[in-house]
DRENDO-1510 file (C-alpha; in Angstrom, 1 decimal, always signed):
<recs>
REC; n; res; u; v; w
REC; 1; MET; +97.7; -65.5; -58.1 .
REC; 2; TRP; +100.1; -67.2; -56.0 .
REC; 3; PRO; +103.2; -65.2; -54.8 .
REC; 4; GLY; +106.6; -66.5; -55.9 .
REC; 5; VAL; +107.4; -68.8; -52.9 .
REC; 6; PRO; +111.1; -69.8; -52.0 .
REC; 7; ARG; +112.1; -73.5; -52.0 .
REC; 8; ARG; +115.0; -74.7; -50.1 .
REC; 9; GLU; +116.6; -77.7; -51.1 .
REC; 10; ASP; +120.3; -78.8; -50.7 .
REC; 11; GLY; +121.3; -75.2; -50.0 .
REC; 12; ARG; +119.7; -73.8; -53.3 .
REC; 13; VAL; +116.7; -71.7; -53.7 .
REC; 14; THR; +114.3; -71.7; -56.6 .
REC; 15; GLU; +111.0; -70.3; -57.0 .
REC; 16; ILE; +107.7; -70.9; -58.3 .
REC; 17; ILE; +106.6; -67.9; -60.4 .
REC; 18; ALA; +103.2; -66.3; -59.6 .
REC; 19; GLY; +100.3; -67.9; -61.4 .
REC; 20; LEU; +102.7; -69.8; -63.8 .
REC; 21; TYR; +103.5; -72.9; -61.7 .
REC; 22; LEU; +107.0; -72.8; -63.4 .
REC; 23; SER; +110.5; -72.1; -61.8 .
REC; 24; PRO; +112.4; -69.3; -63.5 .
REC; 25; LEU; +114.6; -72.0; -65.2 .
REC; 26; GLU; +111.6; -73.9; -66.6 .
REC; 27; LEU; +110.2; -70.5; -67.8 .
REC; 28; LEU; +113.6; -69.8; -69.5 .
REC; 29; ALA; +113.5; -73.1; -71.1 .
REC; 30; VAL; +110.0; -72.6; -72.5 .
REC; 31; LEU; +111.0; -69.2; -73.9 .
REC; 32; GLY; +114.0; -70.5; -75.4 .
REC; 33; ALA; +112.0; -73.5; -77.1 .
REC; 34; VAL; +109.4; -70.9; -78.4 .
REC; 35; ALA; +112.1; -68.6; -79.7 .
REC; 36; LEU; +113.5; -71.5; -81.8 .
REC; 37; VAL; +110.3; -71.9; -83.4 .
REC; 38; VAL; +109.7; -68.4; -84.0 .
REC; 39; ALA; +113.0; -68.0; -85.6 .
REC; 40; ARG; +112.0; -69.6; -88.7 .
REC; 41; TRP; +109.6; -67.0; -89.5 .
REC; 42; LEU; +111.9; -63.9; -88.9 .
REC; 43; PRO; +113.5; -61.8; -91.8 .
REC; 44; GLY; +117.0; -63.3; -92.4 .
REC; 45; ALA; +118.8; -60.7; -90.8 .
REC; 46; ALA; +117.2; -61.3; -87.4 .
REC; 47; ARG; +116.9; -65.1; -87.8 .
REC; 48; PRO; +120.6; -65.8; -86.7 .
REC; 49; ARG; +120.5; -63.5; -83.6 .
REC; 50; VAL; +117.3; -64.9; -82.4 .
REC; 51; THR; +118.4; -68.4; -82.8 .
REC; 52; LEU; +121.6; -67.9; -81.1 .
REC; 53; ALA; +119.7; -66.2; -78.0 .
REC; 54; ALA; +117.4; -69.0; -77.9 .
REC; 55; GLY; +120.1; -71.5; -77.6 .
REC; 56; VAL; +121.9; -69.3; -75.1 .
REC; 57; VAL; +118.8; -69.5; -72.9 .
REC; 58; LEU; +117.7; -72.8; -73.5 .
REC; 59; VAL; +120.8; -75.2; -73.4 .
REC; 60; PRO; +122.1; -73.9; -70.1 .
REC; 61; ALA; +118.6; -74.0; -68.5 .
REC; 62; ALA; +118.1; -77.6; -69.8 .
REC; 63; ILE; +121.4; -78.6; -68.2 .
REC; 64; VAL; +121.0; -77.1; -64.9 .
REC; 65; LEU; +117.4; -78.6; -64.9 .
REC; 66; SER; +118.7; -82.1; -65.7 .
REC; 67; VAL; +121.3; -81.7; -62.9 .
REC; 68; THR; +119.0; -80.5; -60.2 .
REC; 69; GLY; +116.0; -82.6; -61.2 .
REC; 70; MET; +113.7; -82.1; -64.0 .
REC; 71; ARG; +110.1; -82.5; -63.9 .
REC; 72; TRP; +108.3; -84.5; -66.4 .
REC; 73; GLN; +106.3; -81.4; -67.8 .
REC; 74; MET; +109.6; -80.2; -69.3 .
REC; 75; ALA; +110.0; -83.2; -71.5 .
REC; 76; PRO; +107.4; -81.9; -74.2 .
REC; 77; VAL; +109.0; -78.5; -74.2 .
REC; 78; LEU; +112.3; -79.9; -74.9 .
REC; 79; ALA; +111.0; -82.4; -77.5 .
REC; 80; GLY; +109.3; -79.3; -79.3 .
REC; 81; ALA; +112.7; -77.7; -79.1 .
REC; 82; ALA; +114.7; -80.5; -80.4 .
REC; 83; VAL; +112.3; -80.7; -83.5 .
REC; 84; ALA; +112.4; -77.0; -84.1 .
REC; 85; ALA; +116.2; -76.7; -83.7 .
REC; 86; PRO; +117.4; -78.2; -87.1 .
REC; 87; PHE; +114.9; -75.9; -88.9 .
REC; 88; ALA; +116.2; -72.9; -87.2 .
REC; 89; LEU; +119.8; -73.6; -87.3 .
REC; 90; SER; +119.9; -75.0; -90.9 .
REC; 91; PRO; +119.8; -71.6; -92.7 .
REC; 92; TRP; +122.4; -70.2; -90.5 .
REC; 93; LEU; +124.8; -73.0; -90.8 .
REC; 94; ARG; +124.5; -72.9; -94.5 .
REC; 95; ARG; +125.2; -69.4; -94.7 .
REC; 96; ARG; +128.4; -69.8; -92.5 .
REC; 97; ALA; +129.4; -72.7; -94.8 .
REC; 98; GLY; +129.1; -70.5; -97.8 .
REC; 99; ARG; +126.1; -72.3; -99.1 .
REC; 100; PRO; +122.8; -70.6; -100.2 .
REC; 101; ALA; +120.3; -70.5; -97.3 .
REC; 102; TRP; +117.2; -72.6; -97.9 .
REC; 103; ARG; +114.0; -72.3; -96.3 .
REC; 104; ALA; +110.7; -74.5; -96.6 .
REC; 105; ARG; +107.8; -72.7; -98.2 .
REC; 106; TRP; +105.4; -71.1; -95.5 .
REC; 107; TRP; +102.5; -73.6; -96.2 .
REC; 108; LEU; +104.8; -76.5; -95.6 .
REC; 109; ALA; +106.6; -74.9; -92.4 .
REC; 110; LEU; +103.5; -73.9; -90.8 .
REC; 111; PRO; +101.9; -77.1; -89.9 .
REC; 112; GLY; +105.3; -78.3; -88.3 .
REC; 113; SER; +105.6; -74.9; -86.5 .
REC; 114; ALA; +102.1; -75.1; -85.1 .
REC; 115; ALA; +102.9; -78.8; -83.9 .
REC; 116; CYS; +106.1; -77.6; -82.3 .
REC; 117; VAL; +104.3; -74.7; -80.5 .
REC; 118; GLY; +101.7; -77.1; -79.3 .
REC; 119; LEU; +104.2; -79.5; -78.0 .
REC; 120; ILE; +105.9; -76.8; -76.1 .
REC; 121; ALA; +102.6; -75.4; -74.7 .
REC; 122; THR; +101.9; -78.9; -73.3 .
REC; 123; GLY; +104.7; -78.2; -70.7 .
REC; 124; PRO; +103.1; -75.1; -69.1 .
REC; 125; VAL; +99.7; -76.6; -69.2 .
REC; 126; ALA; +100.7; -79.7; -67.5 .
REC; 127; ALA; +102.5; -77.8; -64.8 .
REC; 128; TRP; +99.5; -75.7; -64.1 .
REC; 129; ALA; +97.4; -79.0; -63.9 .
REC; 130; PHE; +99.8; -80.9; -61.7 .
REC; 131; PRO; +101.9; -78.1; -59.8 .
REC; 132; VAL; +104.5; -78.2; -57.2 .
REC; 133; PRO; +102.1; -77.3; -54.3 .
REC; 134; VAL; +102.4; -73.9; -53.2 .
REC; 135; PHE; +101.4; -73.2; -49.4 .
REC; 136; SER; +99.9; -69.6; -48.7 .
REC; 137; GLU; +101.7; -67.7; -45.9 .
REC; 138; PRO; +99.8; -68.6; -42.6 .
REC; 139; SER; +97.7; -65.4; -41.4 .
REC; 140; GLY; +98.3; -65.8; -37.7 .
REC; 141; ARG; +100.7; -63.8; -35.5 .
REC; 142; PHE; +102.8; -66.9; -34.7 .
REC; 143; ALA; +105.5; -68.5; -36.9 .
REC; 144; VAL; +105.0; -72.4; -37.3 .
REC; 145; GLY; +107.2; -75.2; -35.9 .
REC; 146; THR; +106.8; -78.9; -36.6 .
REC; 147; ARG; +107.8; -82.2; -35.1 .
REC; 148; VAL; +107.4; -85.8; -35.8 .
REC; 149; VAL; +107.1; -88.5; -33.0 .
REC; 150; GLN; +106.4; -92.1; -32.9 .
REC; 151; TRP; +104.6; -93.9; -30.2 .
REC; 152; THR; +103.7; -97.5; -29.2 .
REC; 153; ASP; +100.7; -98.6; -27.2 .
REC; 154; PRO; +102.2; -101.4; -25.1 .
REC; 155; HIS; +98.6; -102.4; -24.0 .
REC; 156; ARG; +97.1; -102.7; -27.6 .
REC; 157; PRO; +97.9; -105.5; -30.1 .
REC; 158; GLU; +98.3; -104.6; -33.7 .
REC; 159; SER; +95.1; -106.0; -35.0 .
REC; 160; PHE; +96.4; -105.9; -38.7 .
REC; 161; THR; +99.0; -108.5; -38.2 .
REC; 162; ALA; +99.3; -112.0; -36.9 .
REC; 163; ASP; +102.1; -111.6; -34.5 .
REC; 164; PRO; +101.0; -111.7; -31.0 .
REC; 165; HIS; +103.8; -109.5; -29.8 .
REC; 166; ASP; +103.3; -106.8; -32.3 .
REC; 167; ARG; +101.9; -103.7; -30.6 .
REC; 168; ARG; +100.0; -100.7; -32.3 .
REC; 169; THR; +102.3; -98.0; -33.3 .
REC; 170; VAL; +101.3; -94.4; -34.5 .
REC; 171; VAL; +103.5; -91.8; -36.2 .
REC; 172; VAL; +102.3; -88.1; -35.1 .
REC; 173; GLN; +103.2; -84.9; -36.6 .
REC; 174; LEU; +102.9; -81.7; -34.5 .
REC; 175; TRP; +102.5; -78.2; -35.9 .
REC; 176; TYR; +102.6; -75.6; -33.1 .
REC; 177; PRO; +102.9; -72.0; -32.6 .
REC; 178; ALA; +106.8; -71.1; -32.7 .
REC; 179; ARG; +109.4; -68.3; -32.6 .
REC; 180; LYS; +110.2; -66.6; -35.9 .
REC; 181; SER; +113.2; -68.2; -37.4 .
REC; 182; PRO; +116.2; -66.3; -38.9 .
REC; 183; ALA; +116.0; -65.5; -42.5 .
REC; 184; GLY; +117.4; -68.5; -44.8 .
REC; 185; THR; +116.3; -71.4; -42.2 .
REC; 186; PRO; +115.1; -74.4; -44.1 .
REC; 187; ARG; +111.6; -75.0; -44.2 .
REC; 188; ALA; +110.0; -78.5; -43.6 .
REC; 189; ARG; +109.5; -80.5; -46.8 .
REC; 190; TYR; +105.9; -81.5; -47.7 .
REC; 191; LEU; +104.8; -85.0; -47.2 .
REC; 192; GLY; +107.9; -86.2; -45.2 .
REC; 193; ARG; +110.7; -85.6; -43.1 .
REC; 194; THR; +113.3; -86.3; -46.0 .
REC; 195; GLU; +113.1; -86.2; -49.9 .
REC; 196; HIS; +113.1; -90.1; -49.8 .
REC; 197; GLU; +110.2; -90.3; -47.3 .
REC; 198; ALA; +108.2; -87.6; -49.3 .
REC; 199; ARG; +108.6; -89.8; -52.5 .
REC; 200; ILE; +107.4; -92.8; -50.9 .
REC; 201; VAL; +104.2; -91.2; -49.5 .
REC; 202; SER; +103.7; -89.4; -52.8 .
REC; 203; GLY; +103.9; -92.5; -55.0 .
REC; 204; ALA; +101.6; -94.4; -52.6 .
REC; 205; LEU; +99.1; -91.6; -52.7 .
REC; 206; ALA; +99.2; -91.6; -56.5 .
REC; 207; ARG; +98.8; -95.4; -56.6 .
REC; 208; GLY; +95.9; -95.2; -54.1 .
REC; 209; ALA; +94.1; -92.6; -56.6 .
REC; 210; GLY; +94.9; -94.7; -59.7 .
REC; 211; LEU; +97.3; -92.4; -60.9 .
REC; 212; PRO; +100.9; -92.9; -62.5 .
REC; 213; GLY; +103.3; -91.6; -59.9 .
REC; 214; PHE; +105.2; -89.3; -62.2 .
REC; 215; LEU; +101.9; -87.3; -62.7 .
REC; 216; VAL; +102.4; -85.9; -59.1 .
REC; 217; ASP; +106.3; -85.9; -59.0 .
REC; 218; GLY; +105.9; -82.2; -58.2 .
REC; 219; VAL; +104.3; -83.0; -54.8 .
REC; 220; PRO; +107.3; -84.2; -52.8 .
REC; 221; ARG; +109.4; -81.2; -54.1 .
REC; 222; ALA; +107.1; -78.9; -52.2 .
REC; 223; TYR; +108.3; -77.2; -49.0 .
REC; 224; THR; +105.9; -75.7; -46.3 .
REC; 225; HIS; +106.2; -72.7; -44.1 .
REC; 226; ALA; +106.9; -74.8; -40.9 .
REC; 227; VAL; +110.4; -75.3; -39.5 .
REC; 228; PHE; +111.3; -78.7; -37.9 .
REC; 229; ASP; +111.9; -78.4; -34.1 .
REC; 230; ALA; +111.7; -74.6; -34.1 .
REC; 231; PRO; +111.6; -73.2; -30.6 .
REC; 232; VAL; +108.0; -72.9; -29.3 .
REC; 233; ALA; +106.7; -69.6; -29.2 .
REC; 234; GLY; +107.5; -67.3; -26.1 .
REC; 235; GLY; +105.2; -66.0; -23.6 .
REC; 236; GLY; +104.9; -69.3; -21.3 .
REC; 237; GLY; +101.2; -69.7; -22.2 .
REC; 238; ARG; +99.5; -73.1; -23.0 .
REC; 239; PHE; +97.9; -73.8; -26.4 .
REC; 240; PRO; +94.8; -75.8; -27.0 .
REC; 241; VAL; +95.3; -79.1; -29.1 .
REC; 242; VAL; +93.6; -80.3; -32.0 .
REC; 243; LEU; +94.0; -83.8; -33.0 .
REC; 244; PHE; +93.5; -84.9; -36.6 .
REC; 245; SER; +92.8; -88.2; -38.4 .
REC; 246; PRO; +93.1; -88.5; -42.3 .
REC; 247; GLY; +91.0; -90.0; -44.6 .
REC; 248; SER; +91.1; -93.7; -45.7 .
REC; 249; GLY; +94.5; -94.2; -47.6 .
REC; 250; GLY; +95.4; -90.6; -46.4 .
REC; 251; VAL; +98.3; -89.5; -44.5 .
REC; 252; ARG; +99.3; -87.2; -41.6 .
REC; 253; THR; +100.4; -84.4; -43.9 .
REC; 254; GLN; +97.3; -84.4; -46.2 .
REC; 255; ASN; +96.1; -81.2; -44.5 .
REC; 256; THR; +99.2; -79.3; -43.8 .
REC; 257; ALA; +97.9; -76.0; -45.2 .
REC; 258; TRP; +95.1; -76.2; -42.5 .
REC; 259; ALA; +97.5; -77.3; -39.8 .
REC; 260; GLU; +99.9; -74.5; -40.3 .
REC; 261; GLU; +97.1; -72.1; -40.5 .
REC; 262; LEU; +95.7; -73.3; -36.9 .
REC; 263; ALA; +99.3; -73.3; -35.6 .
REC; 264; SER; +99.8; -69.7; -36.6 .
REC; 265; HIS; +96.7; -68.7; -34.6 .
REC; 266; GLY; +97.9; -70.5; -31.4 .
REC; 267; TYR; +96.7; -74.0; -31.5 .
REC; 268; VAL; +98.8; -77.3; -31.6 .
REC; 269; VAL; +97.7; -79.8; -34.2 .
REC; 270; ALA; +98.6; -83.3; -34.0 .
REC; 271; ALA; +98.0; -85.3; -37.0 .
REC; 272; LEU; +98.2; -89.3; -37.2 .
REC; 273; ASP; +99.5; -91.8; -39.5 .
REC; 274; HIS; +97.5; -94.9; -39.1 .
REC; 275; PRO; +99.8; -97.8; -40.0 .
REC; 276; TYR; +98.1; -100.4; -42.4 .
REC; 277; ASP; +95.3; -97.9; -43.2 .
REC; 278; SER; +97.4; -94.7; -44.4 .
REC; 279; ALA; +98.7; -95.1; -47.8 .
REC; 280; ALA; +102.5; -95.3; -46.5 .
REC; 281; VAL; +104.0; -94.9; -43.2 .
REC; 282; VAL; +107.7; -94.7; -42.9 .
REC; 283; LEU; +108.8; -95.6; -39.3 .
REC; 284; ALA; +111.7; -94.4; -37.4 .
REC; 285; ASP; +113.6; -97.5; -38.2 .
REC; 286; GLY; +113.1; -97.1; -41.9 .
REC; 287; ARG; +110.5; -99.6; -42.5 .
REC; 288; THR; +107.6; -98.7; -44.6 .
REC; 289; ILE; +104.2; -99.9; -43.8 .
REC; 290; ARG; +101.6; -99.6; -46.7 .
REC; 291; SER; +97.8; -99.8; -46.5 .
REC; 292; ARG; +95.9; -103.1; -46.4 .
REC; 293; THR; +92.5; -101.5; -46.2 .
REC; 294; THR; +90.9; -102.4; -49.5 .
REC; 295; SER; +87.1; -102.5; -50.6 .
REC; 296; SER; +85.6; -106.1; -50.6 .
REC; 297; GLY; +83.1; -105.1; -53.3 .
REC; 298; ASP; +80.2; -106.0; -51.1 .
REC; 299; ARG; +78.4; -103.2; -49.6 .
REC; 300; ASP; +77.5; -104.8; -46.4 .
REC; 301; GLU; +80.9; -106.4; -45.8 .
REC; 302; ASP; +82.5; -103.0; -46.6 .
REC; 303; GLY; +80.2; -101.5; -44.1 .
REC; 304; ARG; +81.4; -103.6; -41.4 .
REC; 305; LEU; +85.1; -103.2; -42.4 .
REC; 306; ALA; +84.7; -99.6; -42.3 .
REC; 307; ALA; +83.4; -99.7; -38.7 .
REC; 308; ARG; +86.2; -101.9; -37.7 .
REC; 309; TRP; +88.9; -99.5; -39.1 .
REC; 310; THR; +87.2; -96.5; -37.7 .
REC; 311; ALA; +87.3; -98.2; -34.4 .
REC; 312; VAL; +90.9; -98.7; -34.6 .
REC; 313; ARG; +91.5; -95.1; -35.4 .
REC; 314; ALA; +89.3; -93.7; -32.7 .
REC; 315; ALA; +91.5; -96.0; -30.2 .
REC; 316; ASP; +94.6; -94.2; -32.0 .
REC; 317; LEU; +93.4; -91.0; -31.3 .
REC; 318; ARG; +92.4; -91.5; -27.7 .
REC; 319; PHE; +96.0; -93.0; -27.3 .
REC; 320; VAL; +97.8; -90.0; -28.8 .
REC; 321; LEU; +96.0; -87.8; -26.5 .
REC; 322; THR; +97.0; -89.7; -23.5 .
REC; 323; ARG; +100.6; -89.3; -24.7 .
REC; 324; LEU; +100.1; -85.6; -25.2 .
REC; 325; GLU; +98.9; -85.4; -21.6 .
REC; 326; HIS; +102.3; -86.2; -20.5 .
REC; 327; PRO; +104.7; -85.0; -23.5 .
REC; 328; GLY; +107.7; -84.7; -21.2 .
REC; 329; ARG; +107.7; -88.3; -19.9 .
REC; 330; ASP; +110.2; -89.4; -22.7 .
REC; 331; GLY; +110.9; -86.2; -24.2 .
REC; 332; ALA; +109.3; -87.1; -27.5 .
REC; 333; ALA; +107.2; -83.9; -27.6 .
REC; 334; GLY; +110.4; -81.9; -27.0 .
REC; 335; PRO; +109.9; -78.3; -26.6 .
REC; 336; LEU; +106.2; -78.6; -26.1 .
REC; 337; ALA; +106.5; -79.9; -22.6 .
REC; 338; GLY; +104.3; -77.9; -20.4 .
REC; 339; ARG; +103.0; -75.8; -23.3 .
REC; 340; LEU; +100.0; -78.2; -24.4 .
REC; 341; ASP; +96.5; -77.3; -22.8 .
REC; 342; THR; +95.1; -80.8; -22.7 .
REC; 343; GLY; +92.0; -79.4; -21.0 .
REC; 344; ARG; +91.0; -77.9; -24.3 .
REC; 345; VAL; +91.1; -80.4; -27.1 .
REC; 346; ALA; +89.2; -80.9; -30.4 .
REC; 347; VAL; +89.3; -84.0; -32.4 .
REC; 348; THR; +89.0; -83.6; -36.0 .
REC; 349; GLY; +89.2; -85.7; -39.2 .
REC; 350; HIS; +88.6; -86.0; -43.0 .
REC; 351; SER; +86.4; -88.6; -44.5 .
REC; 352; MET; +86.9; -91.8; -42.6 .
REC; 353; GLY; +89.0; -89.7; -40.1 .
REC; 354; GLY; +85.9; -87.6; -39.7 .
REC; 355; ALA; +83.9; -90.8; -38.5 .
REC; 356; ALA; +86.8; -91.7; -36.4 .
REC; 357; ALA; +86.7; -88.2; -34.7 .
REC; 358; LEU; +83.0; -88.6; -34.0 .
REC; 359; GLN; +83.6; -92.0; -32.6 .
REC; 360; ALA; +86.4; -90.8; -30.2 .
REC; 361; ALA; +84.3; -87.9; -29.0 .
REC; 362; ARG; +81.5; -90.2; -28.0 .
REC; 363; GLN; +83.9; -92.6; -26.3 .
REC; 364; ASP; +86.1; -90.1; -24.5 .
REC; 365; ARG; +85.1; -87.0; -22.6 .
REC; 366; ARG; +88.5; -85.6; -22.7 .
REC; 367; PHE; +87.5; -84.3; -26.2 .
REC; 368; ASP; +85.7; -80.7; -25.8 .
REC; 369; ALA; +84.7; -80.3; -29.5 .
REC; 370; VAL; +84.6; -82.4; -33.0 .
REC; 371; ILE; +85.1; -81.5; -36.4 .
REC; 372; ASP; +84.1; -83.8; -39.2 .
REC; 373; LEU; +85.3; -82.9; -42.5 .
REC; 374; ASP; +82.9; -84.5; -45.1 .
REC; 375; GLY; +83.3; -87.9; -43.1 .
REC; 376; TYR; +80.5; -90.6; -43.3 .
REC; 377; PRO; +79.6; -91.6; -39.8 .
REC; 378; HIS; +80.5; -95.4; -39.6 .
REC; 379; GLY; +80.1; -97.6; -36.5 .
REC; 380; PRO; +77.6; -97.4; -33.6 .
REC; 381; ALA; +75.4; -94.2; -33.2 .
REC; 382; SER; +75.7; -94.4; -29.5 .
REC; 383; PRO; +76.4; -93.1; -26.9 .
REC; 384; ALA; +75.2; -89.7; -28.0 .
REC; 385; LEU; +77.6; -86.9; -28.6 .
REC; 386; ARG; +78.0; -84.6; -25.6 .
REC; 387; ARG; +80.2; -82.1; -27.2 .
REC; 388; PRO; +79.7; -79.4; -29.9 .
REC; 389; ALA; +80.3; -80.6; -33.3 .
REC; 390; LEU; +80.8; -79.0; -36.7 .
REC; 391; ALA; +80.4; -81.1; -39.9 .
REC; 392; LEU; +81.6; -79.5; -43.2 .
REC; 393; THR; +80.1; -81.2; -46.3 .
REC; 394; GLN; +80.0; -80.9; -50.0 .
REC; 395; ALA; +76.8; -80.5; -51.9 .
REC; 396; ILE; +74.3; -83.4; -51.4 .
REC; 397; THR; +73.6; -84.5; -54.9 .
REC; 398; PRO; +71.5; -87.7; -56.5 .
REC; 399; ALA; +75.0; -89.2; -56.6 .
REC; 400; THR; +75.6; -89.0; -52.9 .
REC; 401; ASP; +75.3; -92.1; -50.5 .
REC; 402; PRO; +71.5; -92.0; -49.5 .
REC; 403; ASP; +72.5; -93.1; -46.1 .
REC; 404; TYR; +75.1; -90.3; -45.6 .
REC; 405; LEU; +73.1; -87.4; -44.8 .
REC; 406; PRO; +70.5; -89.4; -42.4 .
REC; 407; ARG; +73.3; -91.0; -40.4 .
REC; 408; LEU; +75.2; -87.4; -40.1 .
REC; 409; THR; +72.1; -85.6; -39.3 .
REC; 410; SER; +71.2; -88.3; -36.6 .
REC; 411; ALA; +74.5; -87.9; -35.0 .
REC; 412; LEU; +74.2; -84.2; -34.7 .
REC; 413; GLU; +70.7; -84.3; -33.6 .
REC; 414; HIS; +71.2; -86.7; -30.7 .
REC; 415; SER; +74.0; -84.5; -29.4 .
REC; 416; THR; +73.6; -82.7; -26.1 .
REC; 417; ALA; +75.5; -79.7; -27.2 .
REC; 418; THR; +74.8; -77.4; -30.2 .
REC; 419; SER; +76.1; -78.8; -33.4 .
REC; 420; TYR; +76.4; -77.4; -36.9 .
REC; 421; ARG; +76.4; -78.9; -40.4 .
REC; 422; LEU; +77.7; -76.6; -43.1 .
REC; 423; THR; +77.2; -77.3; -46.7 .
REC; 424; VAL; +80.0; -75.5; -48.8 .
REC; 425; PRO; +78.9; -74.6; -52.3 .
REC; 426; GLY; +81.6; -75.5; -54.8 .
REC; 427; ALA; +83.1; -77.9; -52.6 .
REC; 428; ALA; +84.0; -81.6; -53.5 .
REC; 429; HIS; +85.4; -84.4; -51.2 .
REC; 430; LEU; +88.9; -83.3; -51.7 .
REC; 431; THR; +88.2; -79.7; -51.2 .
REC; 432; PHE; +88.7; -80.3; -47.3 .
REC; 433; MET; +92.3; -81.3; -47.7 .
REC; 434; ASP; +95.4; -80.1; -49.5 .
REC; 435; GLY; +94.2; -81.8; -53.0 .
REC; 436; PRO; +93.2; -78.6; -54.6 .
REC; 437; LEU; +97.0; -77.4; -54.1 .
REC; 438; TYR; +98.2; -80.0; -56.4 .
REC; 439; LEU; +95.6; -81.7; -58.5 .
REC; 440; PRO; +93.8; -80.6; -61.7 .
REC; 441; PRO; +91.0; -78.2; -61.0 .
REC; 442; VAL; +88.3; -80.7; -62.0 .
REC; 443; PRO; +85.3; -79.6; -60.1 .
REC; 444; SER; +84.2; -83.3; -59.5 .
REC; 445; VAL; +87.4; -84.0; -57.8 .
REC; 446; VAL; +88.7; -81.1; -55.9 .
REC; 447; GLY; +85.5; -78.6; -56.2 .
REC; 448; SER; +85.3; -75.3; -57.9 .
REC; 449; LEU; +86.6; -73.0; -55.1 .
REC; 450; GLY; +90.2; -72.8; -56.5 .
REC; 451; ARG; +93.5; -73.3; -55.0 .
REC; 452; VAL; +93.5; -70.3; -52.9 .
REC; 453; GLU; +89.8; -70.2; -51.8 .
REC; 454; SER; +89.6; -74.0; -50.8 .
REC; 455; PRO; +92.1; -74.0; -47.9 .
REC; 456; ARG; +91.1; -70.6; -46.7 .
REC; 457; VAL; +87.2; -71.6; -46.6 .
REC; 458; VAL; +88.3; -74.7; -44.6 .
REC; 459; ALA; +90.5; -72.7; -42.2 .
REC; 460; ALA; +88.1; -69.8; -41.7 .
REC; 461; THR; +85.3; -72.0; -40.6 .
REC; 462; THR; +87.1; -74.6; -38.5 .
REC; 463; LEU; +89.0; -71.7; -36.8 .
REC; 464; ALA; +85.8; -69.8; -36.0 .
REC; 465; PHE; +84.3; -73.0; -34.5 .
REC; 466; LEU; +87.5; -73.8; -32.4 .
REC; 467; ASP; +87.9; -70.2; -31.1 .
REC; 468; ALA; +84.1; -70.5; -30.0 .
REC; 469; THR; +84.2; -73.9; -28.3 .
REC; 470; LEU; +87.8; -74.2; -27.0 .
REC; 471; ARG; +88.6; -70.4; -26.2 .
REC; 472; HIS; +85.0; -69.4; -25.5 .
REC; 473; ARG; +85.3; -66.2; -27.6 .
REC; 474; PRO; +82.2; -64.3; -28.0 .
REC; 475; VAL; +81.8; -64.7; -31.8 .
REC; 476; ASP; +78.5; -65.1; -33.7 .
REC; 477; LEU; +79.3; -68.6; -34.8 .
REC; 478; ALA; +76.2; -69.2; -37.1 .
REC; 479; GLY; +76.9; -65.8; -38.7 .
REC; 480; VAL; +80.5; -66.7; -39.4 .
REC; 481; LEU; +79.8; -70.3; -40.8 .
REC; 482; SER; +76.5; -69.2; -42.7 .
REC; 483; ALA; +78.7; -66.7; -44.7 .
REC; 484; HIS; +80.6; -69.7; -46.3 .
REC; 485; GLY; +77.5; -71.9; -47.3 .
REC; 486; ASP; +74.2; -73.5; -46.3 .
REC; 487; LEU; +74.2; -73.8; -42.5 .
REC; 488; THR; +71.9; -75.9; -40.4 .
REC; 489; VAL; +72.2; -75.5; -36.6 .
REC; 490; HIS; +71.2; -78.5; -34.4 .
REC; 491; HIS; +70.2; -77.3; -30.9 .
REC; 492; PRO; +70.1; -79.8; -27.8 .
REC; 493; ASP; +66.4; -79.3; -27.4 .
REC; 494; GLY; +65.9; -80.6; -31.0 .
REC; 495; THR; +65.1; -77.3; -32.6 .
REC; 496; ARG; +67.0; -76.0; -35.7 .
</recs>
C-alpha cells in the first residue's frame, strides 16, 4: 500500500489516496456517482435525501476537477452519473411538482443500474492501471536536491545532423545529497522542469511505446521527493558519482526513483538525455529534439546501427565525466562545486544505456565500476573490462535473443575484476526503470514484482554493489545479491 503523498502544483496540494490511486476529489466524484445509482433502489423516504447528498458531493467535485485538470479516468465516472441522474431525480421532481411518483419495474431497471455501475467502476480501475506515479520516500539519511544542466562539447560534431558547425550537446540532470528543505517547499516535477516539458516528454514516451498519449496523462502530473537547487548537504565531504544512460528512446528521468534513493545514501547521480536518441529532449532555448533512432527491420543493419548509437552514448558519458571533474568552471553545477569525488565514479545504464556503460568503462579508466541494467552488449568486445561490473537481467527464456546471454557472459568473463550477473525472478525489461510505477501491472511488460518491490530490488542490489566497489565497505556482496535472485560470480581467474 502506498501512503498518501502530497503533490504541489500552483500552490495547491492534492493527495493520492493509499492504494486507490485516486485523489480525494476523484474519490468523492466516484462515491457521488455510485450514490446516484443506488438511490433508485432505496425506499421512497430515503431516496430524495440520498439523491440530494449525491448531487452535493458530485457536482462540486466535478467542477473543481474540471478547473484544476481532470484525468481521463474520470470520464466514464461522470458518464455513468449522467445516465443515472435522470432516473434518480425523476421521482423526486415529480413528487415536488405534485405528480405521482413513477419508478420502472426492477427487472427493467436492474440492467441499466448494472451498466451504470460498470461504467463508473471503469474509472477507478483505469486509475489503478494508469496511475499518477507515486515515489516512495528515499530511505537514506539525506534529503535530495536536483539540478539540470546543459553542456556542449566543442570538439565533437553532432553526428545526427548535416550541419558541420553543429556540436554535440547533452542535457544532464543531477540528483545529490541535500539539506532538508522547509515544510511546504515545492518538489521537483517528474519528467521535466516545467509542466510543459513534462507533457512533451510524456507524450513522446507514449508514442515510442505505441500508446495514445492520453493513457499516461497522469505521469506528467507527478512530483518527486527532490527539490530543485536545494542546498547541498553539510559536512564538507565529497560524494561518489554515478553516471546513468537511459534505454533507447528513454529519457534522463526514467530512473528517478532509483536516482533519488542513491542520492539519499550519499551519491551524486548524473543522468543524461542523449539528443536524437532520447524520446524528446527540451533544450535551454526551448527547442525540442526528438528521437531519430529507428529500426531498419534488418537484423544485421540494426546491429550496426545499435553499435554506432552506443558509441555516441559512451562518448557522451565520458564527456560528462570530464565536465563533472571541473563543475565550478562555468558555475553550471552550482552548489556541487568542490563536493564531487570524481576519483570514485561508476557508470550505469538501462538497456542500450547499459551497453553504453560497458563501452565507456572499457574505454576510460576513470570509471571505477559499471552497472548494466538488462542491457544487450553492443559494439566491440575489446578491450577487456578492467573494473568490477554488475549486470541485472530478467529471466532468460526461449523468447530472449539467443545472442544476449553469450555476449553478456563473455563481457563479464573477460574482465580483470570480479563481476556479477544477477537474474531477478519476476523481472521484465521495464522492471529496471520507473515503468512499474505508472504502467499497468502486466508481467510481460513490467514484471510481477509490483510497484513497491520493483524499485526496491533495483536500488538495494545496486547500492550494495556501489558501497562495495566505490566505498570499499566490508560487505558480503555475493550474499546480499543472491538474496534477490540467481547470482553468477565471474572471477578474474575464470572461475565461477
